[in-house]
N, C-alpha and C positions, 0 to 999 in steps of 0.2 A: 234272744232278747225280743220280747213282743213290743208292740207300739206304745203301750202304756209305760213300760219300763224305759223306752227311749225318751219319752217326754219327761219323765221324772228325772232321768239322768241329765238331760239337757237343762232342766230347771236348776238342778243342784249345781251344775257347772256354772251357770250364769250367776247364781248366788255367790259362789266362791270367787268368781272373777269379775264381779260387778264393777269394781274400781278400774278395771282395764277396759271396760266397755267393748267386749268382744263383738266382732261383726257376725253377720249371719253365716258366712262361710265357715268361720272358726267353730261356732257352736254346732253347726251341722256336721262338720267333720268329727267332732267329739261324739256325736250320736251315730257316726258311721253312715251318714246319708248325704245325698247331694243337697245343695242349698234349696233348690226348687222343691224337692220331695219333702225336705224337713219343714219348710215354711207351710206347705199344705197340711202336713200331718199335725204340726203343732196347733195350727188354727182349728183343725177339725176336732182334736181331742181336748185341748185346753180351752177352746172358746175364745181365745185371744191370739194376737200375733206375738212372735218372739220379741219384736221391738217394743211392743206395749208392755210385755212382762219386764223387760230390762229397764224401761223407763220407770215403772213402778218401784223397782228395786232401788233406784237412785233418789227417790223423793225423800225429803228430810222427815224422819219420824216425828220430830218435834212439832212440825207444822200440823201433822195429822192429829197429834195429841192435843194441841190447843183447840182444834176444831171439835174434837170428840168430847172433851171434858165439859164444855158448855151444854152439849146435847144430852149427855148422861145426867148431869145435875138438873137440867130443866125437866127431863123425863121423870126423875125421881121426885121432884117437887110436884109435878102434875099428877102422877099416878100413885105415888107412895109405894116404896119397895117392900113394905111390910105386908101388903095384901097377898096372902098365900095362894089365892086362886086366880089372880089376874093373869091375863094373856099379855106378856111383855113384848112379844114379837108377833107380827101379823101372821106368820106362818109356823110358829113354834109354840107349843103349849107344854109347859113343864109340870109334871105331876109327881108329888113325893109319895113314896111308899107309905101306906097307912100303918098305924101302930098294930093293927090286927095282922096285916100282911107280914110285918116285921117279926111279930111273935110267932107266926106259923112258919117262918123261915122259907117261904116260897112253896109251902105244901099245896099241891093242886095246880101249880102254875107251870105251864109249858113254855119253855124258852127255846126259840129257834136261833141258830147261829150260823155264820158263814164268813168267808174271806173273799173280798172283792178287789179287783184291780182298778185303780183310778189314775188320772194324770198326776196326782200328788203322791202316789204310793199305794201299797196294799193296805186295806182297812179290814180289821176284824169287827164284825157287827153282831150284836145279839138283841133280840126283841122278845117282849112278852106280849100278851094280848092287849095290854094297855099302852104299849109304846116301846120306843128304843130304850134299852137299859144299859147298853155298853157299846162304845165305838172307840177304836184306837188303831194307830198305825202299827203294822207288824212287818217283820222280815220273814225269811223262810224258816226261822227257828222258834219264834216266840208266840205264835198263835195258840199253841197248846198251853203255854203259861197263862195267857189271858183267860182261856177257858177254865183252867184250874182255879184261878183266882175268883172267877165269877161263880163257880160251883161252890166255893167256900162261903160266898155271900148269900147264895140261894141253895142251901144244902139239901132241901127237900123237894126241889123242883125237878122236873123232867126236861132233859136236854135233847134236842134233835138237830142234826146238821141239815140245814135247808137254805141254800143260797136263794131259792125262789122266794122264801118268806122274808128274807132280809134285804133283798135287792132294792126295794123301794127306798130304804133308808139312805142308800148311797146315791141312787139315780137322781133323787130330788135335789141333792146338793148341786148337781150339775145341770139343773133345769132353771130357766129364767122364772122369776117370781110370777109373772102373769100366766105361766104354764102350770103352776103348782095347783093341783085340783083341790087340795084340802090342807088344813094345818097338820103339821107333824107333831105327834105326841111323844114326850120323853118321860120315861118311868124310872125315877132315880131313888137311890137310898142315900141319905145324908143327914147331918145335924140340921137344926133350924137355921143356924148361921150359914152353913154351907149352901143350903137351899136358897137363902136370901142372896148370897153372893152370885150363885149361878143364875138366878133371875136377873140380877143386875147386869150380868154379862150380856144378856139378851137385849138390853137396851142400847148397847153400843152399835151404831149403824155400820153396815157392811162397808169395808174399805176404810174404816176409821179406827182410831186407837184410844185407849184410856189408860191411866196409870192406876197402880194399886191404891194410892192415896185418894184419887178421884172417886174410886168405888167406895172406899171407906167413908168419905164425906157423903156420898149419895145414900149410904145406909144409915147416916146419922151417927156414925161412930168414927170420927176423924182420927182417933189414935189407934185404930185397929188395922193398920196397913199390913202388919206382919201376919195377922190372922187371916186377912183377906188373901194374902199371898199363899198361905197354906191351903185355903179353900179352893183357890184357883188351881193349884197344883193337884188337888184331889178330884178334879173334874172327871167324871166317868164317861163322858160322851164327847169325844173330840169333834171339832168342826161345828156340830149343831149347837153345843154350848161353847161359844167362841172364846175360849181362854187364850187363843192366839192373838186376840185384839188387846191384850193387856201387856203393858211394858212399864219400865221404871220411869219415875218422874223426870229423870235426866234425859230420857230418850233412848237409853240403852235397852236392848231387847228383853232383859230379864231372863227367867228360866222357862223351860218347856220340856215336858216329859219325854218328848220324842226328838229332842235336840234342837239347838238354835238354828241350824241350817234349815231344818224342816219348818220351823216357826217362820223364818224369813220368807221361805218359799210360799207358804200358805198366805201370809200377809200380802205379798206382792201379787200373787194370783188373784186374790180377792179384790185388792185395790184396782188392779187392771180391769177386771170385769166391771167394777162399779163405775169406772170412768171411761168406758169404751162404747162406741156406737156399733161395734161388731155384734151382730145378732146370731152368729153361728153357735150352735149348741153341740155339746159333746154327744157322741152316739151312745147307744145302750151299752152299759158296762158289762165286761166279761166276768165270769166267775172263776 
């Protein structure tokens, strides 16, 4: 088991046992490490302390939801979510596949792909010259399935395994905003409604949450919560398009393609980072 796997395992344990408030020694033992070594390892790779992560897990999602809903609706009113070319996040620019690209089915497009280990789990990443086109959590068996699905969406493209070409897409997730040299571009395929929903997700501040109905209201279609949910579920780029920030109006987690445990893990990690003074950064990610 490598260090990234140890951190992921520890996070999953804290998610499953948050109600018991396990102490440092208990979590460290689960990761087969001494408390001292585990504390240092967790802070180094996750960028936060185990205590901070556990605190984030126990915060009431309803409070976060109330804070975020106003922000999302205010942003929608100020910017207008129908503007197809707007930059909705300071560091993320979403570009839809053009009709011509769609018709050519990726002909002439070179797509690099690779799998990277992170504190949150292994991520499959694929990029085109225009940006990230796919990102999703994988285990040891399903990375090929993701590649097969991507090949069906881009049947005339050329695919090349290159973790060097895809590394930036993952490393920037674990870099503080002030250290990010340039905006990250996302190159996605979707219906007009899906694109609008994914742009709306980019307006939800880090460490905060919004409900499906809040997003529907922000889009000017308050009765489309179910359609919003379907679009959120179809998100092709995990983490960069933050579908993990969407929950049910009641405060329940709702769905997540990679499982509710993973969703809660990502939410807590992001919330802890957003509310910590700890400036430690994760090291370069391994391939």
